KOLKETI-635722 format. One record per atom (N, C-alpha, C, O): residue number from 0; atom name; x, y, z. Coordinates in steps of 0.05 Angstrom, whole numbers, always signed. Atoms other than C-alpha are relative to their C-alpha. Layout:
<rs>
  num  atome      px      py      pz
  NUM     CA       X       Y       Z
...
</rs>
This chain:
<rs>
  num  atome      px      py      pz
    0      N     -21     +16      +4
    0     CA    -666    -168     -64
    0      C      -4     -41      -8
    0      O      -1     -58      +9
    1      N      +3     +27      -8
    1     CA    -681    -242     -97
    1      C     +35     -17     +13
    1      O     +55      -8     +24
    2      N     -31     +12     -18
    2     CA    -628    -305     -79
    2      C     +21      +8     -34
    2      O     +44     +17     -34
    3      N     -24      -5     +24
    3     CA    -596    -297    -154
    3      C     +13     +25      +6
    3      O     +36     +21     +14
    4      N     -19     -26      -1
    4     CA    -571    -224    -149
    4      C     +11      -4     +25
    4      O     +34      +5     +25
    5      N     -20      +3     -29
    5     CA    -547    -242     -71
    5      C     +22     -16      -5
    5      O     +46     -12      +0
    6      N     -23     +26     +11
    6     CA    -514    -303     -96
    6      C     +27     +15     -15
    6      O     +52     +11     -12
    7      N     -24     -17     +11
    7     CA    -480    -250    -141
    7      C     +10     +18      +7
    7      O     +34     +22      +0
    8      N     -14     -22     -17
    8     CA    -468    -193    -102
    8      C     +22     -12     +14
    8      O     +46      -6     +12
    9      N     -29     +18     -15
    9     CA    -432    -251     -50
    9      C     +20      +0     -13
    9      O     +40     +12      -4
   10      N     -21     +10     +17
   10     CA    -392    -274    -103
   10      C     +19     +18      -5
   10      O     +43     +15      -7
   11      N     -19     -33     +12
   11     CA    -370    -200    -122
   11      C     +16     +13     +38
   11      O     +39     +20     +40
   12      N     -14      -5     -25
   12     CA    -354    -182     -43
   12      C     +26     -22      -1
   12      O     +49     -17      +4
   13      N     -26     +21     -11
   13     CA    -315    -256     -42
   13      C     +27      +4     -17
   13      O     +49      -1      -8
   14      N     -14      -5     +27
   14     CA    -277    -240    -107
   14      C     +18     +29      +7
   14      O     +40     +33      -4
   15      N     -25     -28      -5
   15     CA    -246    -164     -76
   15      C     -10     +16     -28
   15      O      +4     +35     -35
   16      N      +4     -35     +11
   16     CA    -290    -121    -136
   16      C     -13     +11      +5
   16      O     -21     +26     -12
   17      N     +22     -13     -23
   17     CA    -334     -96     -88
   17      C      +1      +0     +20
   17      O      +0     -22     +32
   18      N      +3      +0     -37
   18     CA    -333     -73     -19
   18      C     -20     +10     +17
   18      O     -36     +29     +13
   19      N     +28     -16     -12
   19     CA    -377     -63     +33
   19      C     +11     +19     +21
   19      O     +31     +15     +34
   20      N     -15     -29     -14
   20     CA    -367      +5     +68
   20      C     -25      +5     +19
   20      O     -42     -12     +22
   21      N     +11     -20     -24
   21     CA    -404     +47    +119
   21      C     -12     +19     -13
   21      O      -5     +21     -37
   22      N     +13     -26      +4
   22     CA    -448    +110    +112
   22      C     +10     +17      -3
   22      O      -3     +35     -15
   23      N      -1     -22      +9
   23     CA    -407    +157    +112
   23      C     +28      -5      -2
   23      O     +47      +4     +12
   24      N     -27      +7      +2
   24     CA    -353    +118     +74
   24      C     +19      -4      +0
   24      O     +35      -6     -18
   25      N     -19     +21      -1
   25     CA    -311     +92    +110
   25      C      -3     -25     +12
   25      O     -24     -27     +24
   26      N      -4     +18     -12
   26     CA    -292     +26    +134
   26      C      +0      -7     +26
   26      O      +4     +11     +43
   27      N      -8      -5     -29
   27     CA    -288      -3    +197
   27      C     +35     -17      -2
   27      O     +48     -24     +18
   28      N     -36      +8     -10
   28     CA    -209     -31    +173
   28      C     +11      +6     +19
   28      O      +4     +28     +28
   29      N     -21     -32     -16
   29     CA    -157      -5    +222
   29      C     +20      +6     -19
   29      O     +26      -8     -38
   30      N     -15     -11     +15
   30     CA    -114     +32    +192
   30      C     +26     +20      +4
   30      O     +18     +37     +20
   31      N     -19     -27     -20
   31     CA     -45     +83    +211
   31      C      -1     +23     -18
   31      O      -2     +20     -42
   32      N      -7     -18      +9
   32     CA     -40    +142    +194
   32      C     +17      +9     -19
   32      O     +38      +6      -7
   33      N     -19      -8     +11
   33     CA      +4    +170    +134
   33      C      +8     +16      +9
   33      O     +31     +19      +1
   34      N     -21     -25      -3
   34     CA     +26    +230    +165
   34      C      -7     +30      -7
   34      O      -3     +51      +5
   35      N     +12     -25      +9
   35     CA     -10    +274    +114
   35      C     -38      +0      +5
   35      O     -55     -12      -8
   36      N     +27      +2      -9
   36     CA     -79    +287    +149
   36      C     -19      +3     -33
   36      O     -36     -15     -34
   37      N      +8      -5     +21
   37     CA    -107    +312     +71
   37      C      +1     -26     -21
   37      O     -18     -38     -33
   38      N      -2     +41      +7
   38     CA     -82    +241     +43
   38      C      -9     -18     +15
   38      O      -4     -39      +3
   39      N     +13     +17     -23
   39     CA    -114    +201    +101
   39      C     -27      -2      -6
   39      O     -39     -23      -4
   40      N     +29     -11      -2
   40     CA    -182    +240     +88
   40      C      -6     -19     -24
   40      O     -24     -36     -22
   41      N      +3     +16     +30
   41     CA    -173    +210      +9
   41      C      +9     -30      +7
   41      O     +13     -45     -12
   42      N      -7     +34      +2
   42     CA    -155    +141     +27
   42      C     -20     -25     +23
   42      O     -20     -49     +26
   43      N     +29     +12     -18
   43     CA    -218    +130     +79
   43      C     +23      -8     +27
   43      O     +33     -30     +24
   44      N     -14     -13     -24
   44     CA    -173    +147    +150
   44      C     +31     -16      +1
   44      O     +42     -13     +23
   45      N     -27      -9      -4
   45     CA     -97    +121    +130
   45      C      +2     -23     -17
   45      O     -14     -27     -34
   46      N      -1      +8     +14
   46     CA     -65     +69    +106
   46      C      -7     -32     +13
   46      O      +1     -42     +34
   47      N     +26     +39     -10
   47     CA    -113     -11    +110
   47      C     +24      -9     +14
   47      O     +44      -9      +0
   48      N      -9     +27      -9
   48     CA     -78     -54    +157
   48      C      -7     -30     -14
   48      O     -26     -33     -29
   49      N     +10     +32     +16
   49     CA     -79    -132    +133
   49      C     -18     +12     -25
   49      O     -42     +17     -26
   50      N     +15     -13     +33
   50     CA     -92    -106     +58
   50      C     +34      +7      -5
   50      O     +54     +13      +7
   51      N     -20     -11     +23
   51     CA     -51     -95      -1
   51      C      -2     +27     -16
   51      O     -21     +30     -31
   52      N      -6     -21      +9
   52     CA     -30     -30     -24
   52      C     +11      -1     -23
   52      O     +31     -15     -24
   53      N     -24      -1     +16
   53     CA      -4     -15     -90
   53      C      +2     +30     -15
   53      O     -16     +48     -16
   54      N     -16     -32      +3
   54     CA     +30     +48    -115
   54      C     +10      +2     -33
   54      O     +30      -8     -41
   55      N      -4      +8     +32
   55     CA     +26     +55    -194
   55      C     +10     +33      -5
   55      O      -5     +52      -3
   56      N     -10     -22      -8
   56     CA     +86    +111    -200
   56      C     +25      +0     -31
   56      O     +17     -13     -51
   57      N     -21      -4     +15
   57     CA    +149    +123    -247
   57      C     +27      -9     +17
   57      O     +29      +0     +40
   58      N     -27     +10      -8
   58     CA    +217     +91    -230
   58      C      -3      +4     +33
   58      O     +13     +21     +42
   59      N      +9      -1     -24
   59     CA    +187     +85    -154
   59      C      +1     +23      +9
   59      O     +18     +27     +26
   60      N      +3     -23      -7
   60     CA    +168    +157    -148
   60      C     -28     -12     +23
   60      O     -41     -33     +24
   61      N     +10     +12     -18
   61     CA    +128    +163     -88
   61      C      +0     -17     +31
   61      O     -17     -20     +48
   62      N      -1      -3     -28
   62     CA    +163    +138     -33
   62      C      -1      +7     +22
   62      O     -10      -4     +42
   63      N      +2     -16     -33
   63     CA    +173    +186     +15
   63      C     -21      -1      +7
   63      O     -24      +3     +31
   64      N     +32      -2     -15
   64     CA     +98    +182     +24
   64      C      +7     -17     +31
   64      O      +3      -6     +52
   65      N     -10     +25      -8
   65     CA    +122    +119     +62
   65      C      +8      +7     +20
   65      O      +7     -11     +36
   66      N     -30      +5     -15
   66     CA    +171    +149    +109
   66      C     -15      +4     +28
   66      O      -4      -4     +49
   67      N     +11      -7     -18
   67     CA    +115    +174    +157
   67      C      -2     -33     +16
   67      O      +9     -37     +38
   68      N     +19     +33      -8
   68     CA     +82     +91    +167
   68      C     +40     -18      +4
   68      O     +49     -32     +22
   69      N     -27     +20      -4
   69     CA    +157     +60    +159
   69      C      +9      +6     +33
   69      O     +15     -13     +47
   70      N     -14      -7     -26
   70     CA    +181    +104    +229
   70      C     -22     -17     +21
   70      O     -14     -33     +38
   71      N     +20      +0     -15
   71     CA    +108     +95    +261
   71      C      +6     -38     +13
   71      O      +8     -47     +36
   72      N      -3     +27      +0
   72     CA    +118     +14    +247
   72      C     +29     -13     +11
   72      O     +30     -37     +19
   73      N     -33     +17      -6
   73     CA    +197      -3    +264
   73      C     -11     +11     +25
   73      O     -34     +10     +16
   74      N     +18      -8     -33
   74     CA    +166     +24    +339
   74      C      -7     -39      +6
   74      O      +0     -51     +26
   75      N      +2     +28      -6
   75     CA    +149     -50    +335
   75      C     +23     -22      +8
   75      O     +48     -19      +5
   76      N     -19     +24      +9
   76     CA    +180    -115    +343
   76      C      -4     -26     -19
   76      O      -7     -50     -16
   77      N      +6     +15     +22
   77     CA    +172    -133    +276
   77      C     +11      -1     -28
   77      O      +4     +21     -36
   78      N     -14      -8     +30
   78     CA    +208    -136    +202
   78      C     -15     +23     -11
   78      O     -39     +25     -12
   79      N     +15     -23     +33
   79     CA    +193     -76    +150
   79      C     +24     -18     -21
   79      O     +48     -13     -22
   80      N     -12      +5     +20
   80     CA    +214    -124     +93
   80      C      -4     +22     -23
   80      O     -17     +42     -25
   81      N     -14     -11     +33
   81     CA    +239    -105     +23
   81      C      +9     -13     -12
   81      O     +28     -27      -7
   82      N      -4     +35     +11
   82     CA    +236    -152     -25
   82      C      -2     +14     -33
   82      O     -23     +21     -43
   83      N      -6      -9     +23
   83     CA    +269    -127     -94
   83      C      +9     +28      +2
   83      O     +16     +37     -20
   84      N      +0     -32     +17
   84     CA    +279     -49     -87
   84      C     +17      +5     -11
   84      O     +38      -6     -11
   85      N     -28      -1     +20
   85     CA    +313     -14    -138
   85      C     +23     +13      +9
   85      O     +39     +20      -8
   86      N     -23     -15      +2
   86     CA    +365     +21    -103
   86      C      -3     -14     +43
   86      O     -22     -18     +57
   87      N      -9      +8     -20
   87     CA    +395      -2     -36
   87      C     -16     +24     +18
   87      O     -13     +48     +13
   88      N      -1     -19     -21
   88     CA    +360     +30     +27
   88      C     +22     +14      +7
   88      O     +44      +2      +5
   89      N     -15      -8      -3
   89     CA    +399     +91     +53
   89      C      +2      +4     +35
   89      O      -8     +22     +49
   90      N      +9      -4     -35
   90     CA    +406     +78    +131
   90      C      +2     +28     +13
   90      O     -10     +31     +34
   91      N      +2     -23     -19
   91     CA    +421    +149    +152
   91      C     -21     +24      -9
   91      O     -29     +41      +7
   92      N     +27      +1      +7
   92     CA    +364    +170    +108
   92      C     -15      -3     +16
   92      O     -28     +14     +27
   93      N     +35     +11     -17
   93     CA    +313    +130    +144
   93      C      +5      +4     +33
   93      O     -12      +5     +50
   94      N      +8      +1     -27
   94     CA    +341    +136    +208
   94      C      -5     +32     +12
   94      O     -12     +35     +35
   95      N      +8     -23      +1
   95     CA    +334    +216    +200
   95      C     -22      +7      +0
   95      O     -27     +31      +6
   96      N     +26      +4      -7
   96     CA    +266    +200    +199
   96      C     -10     -14     +21
   96      O     -34     -17     +26
   97      N     +14     +14     -25
   97     CA    +261    +164    +256
   97      C      -6     -25      -1
   97      O     -12     -34     +21
   98      N      -8     +23     +10
   98     CA    +262     +97    +223
   98      C     +23     -22      +5
   98      O     +43     -26      -8
   99      N     -21     +16     -20
   99     CA    +296     +46    +270
   99      C     +14     -25     -31
   99      O      +2     -44     -41
  100      N     -15     +19     +26
  100     CA    +341      +9    +209
  100      C      +0     -26     +15
  100      O     -10     -43      +1
  101      N      +6     +24      -6
  101     CA    +341     -51    +252
  101      C     -14     -14      -2
  101      O     -11     -38      +5
  102      N     +30     +19      +3
  102     CA    +273     -72    +236
  102      C      +8      +0     -24
  102      O     +15     -24     -25
  103      N      -9      +3     +21
  103     CA    +294     -67    +170
  103      C      +9     -27     -12
  103      O     +26     -40      -1
  104      N     -11     +38     +12
  104     CA    +299    -141    +118
  104      C      +0      +7     -25
  104      O     -19     +10     -41
  105      N      +3      -3     +34
  105     CA    +325    -127     +55
  105      C      -1     -38     -12
  105      O      +9     -56      +0
  106      N      +0     +18     +17
  106     CA    +309    -184      +3
  106      C      +3      -1     -24
  106      O     -19      +2     -35
  107      N     -10      +0     +18
  107     CA    +347    -189     -58
  107      C      -4     -30     -19
  107      O     +10     -50     -13
  108      N      -5     +28      +5
  108     CA    +330    -246    -102
  108      C      -8      +8     -46
  108      O     -19     +28     -55
  109      N      -8     -13     +25
  109     CA    +340    -249    -191
  109      C     -26      -4     -20
  109      O     -31      +4     -43
  110      N     +30      +2     +16
  110     CA    +269    -273    -208
  110      C     -18     +20     +10
  110      O     -17     +31     +32
  111      N     +26     -20     -16
  111     CA    +196    -229    -212
  111      C      -8     -27     +11
  111      O     -13     -23     +35
  112      N     +11     +16     -16
  112     CA    +172    -303    -192
  112      C     +10      +1     +30
  112      O      -3     +10     +48
  113      N     -11      -6     -22
  113     CA    +217    -307    -138
  113      C      -7     +23     +25
  113      O     -15     +20     +48
  114      N     +10     -24     -16
  114     CA    +208    -235    -112
  114      C     -29     -12      +4
  114      O     -29     -19     +27
  115      N     +37      +1     -13
  115     CA    +121    -253    -106
  115      C      +2     -18     +11
  115      O     -16     -22     +27
  116      N      +8     +17     -22
  116     CA    +139    -313     -73
  116      C     +14      +5     +21
  116      O      +7      -7     +42
  117      N      -5      -2     -34
  117     CA    +183    -284     -17
  117      C     -24     +18      +8
  117      O     -37     +15     +29
  118      N     +31     -23      -8
  118     CA    +127    -226     -18
  118      C     -19     -12     +17
  118      O     -27      -7     +40
  119      N     +32     +20     -11
  119     CA     +71    -273      -4
  119      C     +14     -16     +29
  119      O      +3     -12     +51
  120      N      -6      +6     -26
  120     CA    +116    -315     +51
  120      C      +4     +13     +19
  120      O      +1      +4     +41
  121      N      -5     -17     -25
  121     CA    +135    -255     +88
  121      C     -19      +7     +19
  121      O     -20      +3     +43
  122      N     +30      -3      -9
  122     CA     +64    -231     +92
  122      C     -17     -16     +13
  122      O     -33      -6     +29
  123      N     +11     +22      -9
  123     CA     +38    -294    +111
  123      C     +11      -8     +30
  123      O      -2     -21     +46
  124      N     -13     +19     -18
  124     CA     +93    -307    +163
  124      C      +6      +5     +30
  124      O     +21      -4     +47
  125      N      +4      -5     -37
  125     CA     +67    -266    +228
  125      C     +20     +18      +8
  125      O     +19     +31     +28
  126      N     -23     -15     -19
  126     CA    +135    -232    +234
  126      C      +6     +27      -8
  126      O     +26     +40      -3
  127      N     -10     -22     +29
  127     CA    +127    -176    +182
  127      C     -28     +24      +4
  127      O     -52     +19      -3
  128      N     +20     -21      -4
  128     CA     +87    -110    +202
  128      C      -8     +23     -20
  128      O     -23     +43     -19
  129      N      +3     -12     +36
  129     CA    +101     -90    +123
  129      C     +17     -16     -18
  129      O     +39     -26     -19
  130      N     -13     +15     +34
  130     CA    +119    -118     +64
  130      C      +0     +22     -32
  130      O     -17     +27     -49
  131      N      +7     -12     +35
  131     CA    +146     -74      +1
  131      C      +8     -22     -17
  131      O     +18     -44     -13
  132      N      -5     +22     +22
  132     CA    +149    -105     -64
  132      C      -3     +22     -21
  132      O     -18     +41     -25
  133      N      -1     -24     +27
  133     CA    +178     -76    -129
  133      C      -4     -18     -21
  133      O     +10     -38     -23
  134      N      +5     +25     +22
  134     CA    +153    -114    -187
  134      C     -10     +14     -28
  134      O     -22     +36     -30
  135      N      +8     -21     +31
  135     CA    +141     -93    -262
  135      C     -20     -16     -10
  135      O     -33      -2     -26
  136      N     +18     +11      +8
  136     CA     +90    -148    -278
  136      C     -13      -8     +18
  136      O      +3     -13     +36
  137      N      +6     +15     -12
  137     CA     +45    -176    -239
  137      C     -30     -18      +2
  137      O     -49      -5     +12
  138      N     +26      +4     +12
  138     CA     -18    -226    -257
  138      C     -23      +1     +31
  138      O     -15      -1     +54
  139      N     +16     -12     -17
  139     CA     -83    -209    -218
  139      C      -7     -29     +17
  139      O     -17     -23     +39
  140      N     -11     +17      -9
  140     CA     -77    -276    -194
  140      C      +9      -7     +29
  140      O      -1     -18     +49
  141      N     -24      -1     -16
  141     CA     -16    -270    -154
  141      C     -18     +28      +9
  141      O      -8     +22     +31
  142      N      +6     -35     -17
  142     CA     -48    -194    -126
  142      C     -27     -13     +11
  142      O     -37      +1     +28
  143      N     +18      +7     -28
  143     CA    -104    -234     -92
  143      C     +10     -20     +12
  143      O      -5     -26     +30
  144      N     -17     +21     -24
  144     CA     -58    -290     -57
  144      C     +19     +29     +12
  144      O     +21     +29     +36
  145      N     -12     -29     -17
  145     CA     -18    -215     -38
  145      C     -21      -1     +28
  145      O     -18      -7     +51
  146      N     +17     -11     -21
  146     CA     -80    -194      -6
  146      C     -19     -14      +9
  146      O     -37      -4     +24
  147      N      +3     +32     -27
  147     CA    -102    -255     +26
  147      C     +20     -11     +16
  147      O     +12     -24     +36
  148      N     -27      +2     -20
  148     CA     -33    -265     +60
  148      C      -5     +21     +10
  148      O      -7     +19     +35
  149      N      -2     -19     -19
  149     CA     -39    -205     +82
  149      C     -21      +9     +18
  149      O     -17     +25     +37
  150      N     +26      +3     -21
  150     CA    -108    -209    +114
  150      C      +7     -24     +21
  150      O      -1     -26     +44
  151      N      +2     +29     -23
  151     CA     -90    -275    +147
  151      C     +15      +6     +17
  151      O     +15      -8     +37
  152      N     -26      +5     -17
  152     CA     -26    -246    +179
  152      C     -12     +24     +10
  152      O      -3     +33     +31
  153      N      +0     -40     -12
  153     CA     -62    -165    +188
  153      C     +29      +6      -5
  153      O     +37     +23     +11
  154      N     -25     -15     +14
  154     CA      +4    -150    +157
  154      C     -13     +17     -26
  154      O     -32     +13     -41
  155      N     +11     -19     +22
  155     CA      +6     -84    +110
  155      C     +17      -5     -31
  155      O     +40      +4     -33
  156      N     -21      +5     +26
  156     CA     +35    -105     +35
  156      C      -2     +27     -12
  156      O     -23     +40      -7
  157      N      -8     -25      +9
  157     CA     +58     -41      -1
  157      C      +9     -17     -38
  157      O     +25     -35     -41
  158      N     -16     +18     +23
  158     CA     +69     -65     -82
  158      C      -1     +15     -19
  158      O     -22     +21     -31
  159      N      -1     -22     +17
  159     CA    +104     -13    -127
  159      C      -1      -8     -29
  159      O     +15     -26     -34
  160      N      +4      +0     +13
  160     CA     +86     -12    -189
  160      C      +0     +15     -34
  160      O      -4     +40     -34
  161      N      -6     -33     +19
  161     CA     +97     +20    -273
  161      C     -31      +4      +1
  161      O     -52     -10      +1
  162      N     +30     -14     +11
  162     CA     +48     +70    -280
  162      C     -17     -17     -28
  162      O     -41     -19     -21
  163      N     +16      +9     +12
  163     CA     +18     +34    -341
  163      C     -14     -24      +6
  163      O     -35     -31      -5
  164      N     +18     +25      -7
  164     CA      -3     -27    -309
  164      C     -29      +9     +18
  164      O     -43      -7     +29
  165      N     +21     -12     -19
  165     CA     -56     +20    -271
  165      C     -27      -5     -10
  165      O     -46      +4      +3
  166      N     +23      +1      +6
  166     CA    -110      +2    -309
  166      C     -11     -35      +5
  166      O     -35     -40      +9
  167      N     +14     +16      -9
  167     CA    -112     -72    -294
  167      C     -14     -11     +20
  167      O      +0      -5     +39
  168      N     +21      -3     -13
  168     CA    -164     -92    -253
  168      C     +14     -27     +28
  168      O     +25     -47     +21
  169      N     -11      +4     -21
  169     CA    -143    -118    -179
  169      C     -16      -5     +27
  169      O     -36      +7     +35
  170      N     +18      +9     -40
  170     CA    -168    -147    -104
  170      C     +15     +20     +16
  170      O      +3     +27     +36
  171      N      -7     -19     -18
  171     CA    -119     -97     -75
  171      C     -19     +26     +14
  171      O     -32     +41      -1
  172      N     +21     -17     -17
  172     CA    -159     -52     -16
  172      C      +7     +22     -11
  172      O     -11     +34     -21
  173      N      -3     -26     +10
  173     CA    -122      +8     -40
  173      C     +21      +3     -25
  173      O     +38     -13     -31
  174      N     -12      -3     +18
  174     CA     -94     +35     -95
  174      C      +3     +38     -13
  174      O     -13     +55     -17
  175      N      -6     -28      +9
  175     CA     -55     +99    -119
  175      C     +15      +6     -19
  175      O     +34      -8     -24
  176      N     -16     -11     +27
  176     CA     -28    +140    -179
  176      C     +13     +21     +12
  176      O      +0     +39     +23
  177      N      -5     -24      -2
  177     CA     +23    +184    -165
  177      C     +20      +9     -27
  177      O     +34      -6     -40
  178      N     -14     -15     +17
  178     CA     +53    +236    -212
  178      C     +16     +23      +7
  178      O      +6     +37     +24
  179      N     -10     -20      -5
  179     CA    +102    +286    -209
  179      C     -12     +31      -1
  179      O     -24     +42     -20
  180      N     +20     -39      +9
  180     CA     +75    +364    -198
  180      C     +30     +15     +16
  180      O     +45      +5     +33
  181      N     -15     -14      -2
  181     CA    +119    +420    -192
  181      C     +22     +11     +22
  181      O     +45     +18     +22
  182      N      -6      -2     -24
  182     CA    +118    +430    -117
  182      C      -1     -26     +11
  182      O     -12     -31     +33
  183      N     +13     +33     -22
  183     CA    +113    +357     -96
  183      C      -4     -25     -20
  183      O     +14     -31     -36
  184      N     +25     +13      +4
  184     CA     +67    +309    -119
  184      C     -32      -1      -4
  184      O     -50      +7     +11
  185      N     +34      -1      -7
  185     CA      -1    +295    -144
  185      C      +1     -24     +10
  185      O     +23     -36      +9
  186      N      +6     +17     -13
  186     CA     -30    +239    -110
  186      C     -36      -3     -11
  186      O     -54     +13      -5
  187      N     +34      +5      -7
  187     CA    -103    +206    -134
  187      C     -10     -25      +5
  187      O      -4     -45      -9
  188      N     +14     +23      -6
  188     CA    -141    +157    -106
  188      C     -19     -29     -21
  188      O     -43     -30     -22
  189      N     +12     +11     +18
  189     CA    -156    +100    -158
  189      C     -17     -13      +4
  189      O     -33     -20     -13
  190      N     +20     +22      -9
  190     CA    -194     +55    -113
  190      C      +7      -6     +34
  190      O     +30     -11     +39
  191      N      +1      +7     -21
  191     CA    -209     +43     -34
  191      C     -19      -5      +2
  191      O     -38      +1     -12
  192      N     +20     +12     -13
  192     CA    -246      +9      +5
  192      C     -27     +24      +1
  192      O     -21     +48      +6
  193      N     +13     -28     -32
  193     CA    -320     +50     +32
  193      C      +6     +14     -25
  193      O      -5     +34     -14
  194      N      +8     -18     +14
  194     CA    -313     +93     -37
  194      C     +15      +1     -16
  194      O     +28     -18     -23
  195      N     -20      +1     +11
  195     CA    -274    +130     -79
  195      C     +12     +26      +4
  195      O      -3     +44     +10
  196      N     -15     -20      -6
  196     CA    -218    +182     -71
  196      C      -4     +31      -3
  196      O      +1     +48     +14
  197      N      -4     -22      +9
  197     CA    -233    +240    -115
  197      C     +11     +13     -18
  197      O     +23      +2     -36
  198      N     -23     -15     +13
  198     CA    -201    +293    -144
  198      C     +30      -4      +9
  198      O     +31     -13     +32
  199      N     -20     +12      +3
  199     CA    -127    +283    -152
  199      C     +10     +26     +18
  199      O      +5     +49     +12
  200      N     -10     -15     -18
  200     CA     -88    +315     -87
  200      C     +27      +7      -6
  200      O     +42      -6     -21
  201      N     -31     -17      +7
  201     CA     -24    +360     -89
  201      C      +8      -3     +32
  201      O      -7      +5     +49
  202      N     -17      -1     -24
  202     CA     +24    +346     -28
  202      C     +21      +3      -6
  202      O     +37     -13     -15
  203      N     -26     -12      +1
  203     CA     +76    +400     -24
  203      C     +21      -4     +10
  203      O     +23     -10     +34
  204      N     -33      +8     -11
  204     CA    +151    +390     -18
  204      C      -2     +10     +32
  204      O      +5      -5     +51
  205      N      +1      -9     -35
  205     CA    +142    +428     +53
  205      C     -15     -21      +7
  205      O     -11     -13     +30
  206      N      +8     +15     -12
  206     CA    +106    +373     +75
  206      C     +10     -17      +3
  206      O      +5     -33     +21
  207      N     -21     +26      -7
  207     CA    +154    +326     +67
  207      C     +16      +2     +18
  207      O     +18     -16     +35
  208      N     -15     -14     -18
  208     CA    +200    +366    +103
  208      C     -11      -2     +33
  208      O      -4     -17     +51
  209      N     +17      +1     -27
  209     CA    +156    +379    +160
  209      C     -10     -36      +9
  209      O     -15     -40     +33
  210      N      +8     +18     -10
  210     CA    +136    +303    +161
  210      C     -28      -5      +3
  210      O     -34     -28     +10
  211      N     +30     -12      +6
  211     CA     +61    +324    +155
  211      C     -17     +16     -20
  211      O     -10     +38     -28
  212      N     +13     -19     +15
  212     CA     +10    +347    +113
  212      C     -17     +23     +16
  212      O     -31     +41      +6
  213      N     +27     -28      -6
  213     CA     -27    +390    +170
  213      C     +15     +31      +8
  213      O      +2     +51     +13
</rs>
């Protein structure tokens, strides 16, 4: 590889356009299991730590996929920060899924710009294990800032976006598309570090009741 090619590849890696993977298609990035073994396999092991994940769906569809993750992270002494969720979290339902609601921090602001600022500050703070953000539109520059903020503090960021925004280029480490299905959800991995997810994955409604895809 000549010097010009090495420079070009290095620039692409720095910008997050391409990722350096391992021989088996997985990365060495730390992950947290989703609680669904088939989903973990397609995501490269689980939800990536110190990274931003984008979930594209309609009206927040797919939040139930996060319940095992919320339960796991709520055992830590850090905040689970929710920025502008479409609905107020229902504490009894979260508690029923072993989520410690005392670790949930709700942030409500009026403007999208304020939401993005609040999420970035929470990611950088070092006091959060997870930051959830709901926003309709966000620029590629803002996504890059959120990804870098997550990396700096080893925090997990999850950005919920409308389905029609999925074609926008993004530096996020993981991108999922979620559609309704007859008996549950259809999940497609649009992008992950170290490889691609492959064909759409069906997660059945009964899997959510068990809290696991095993």
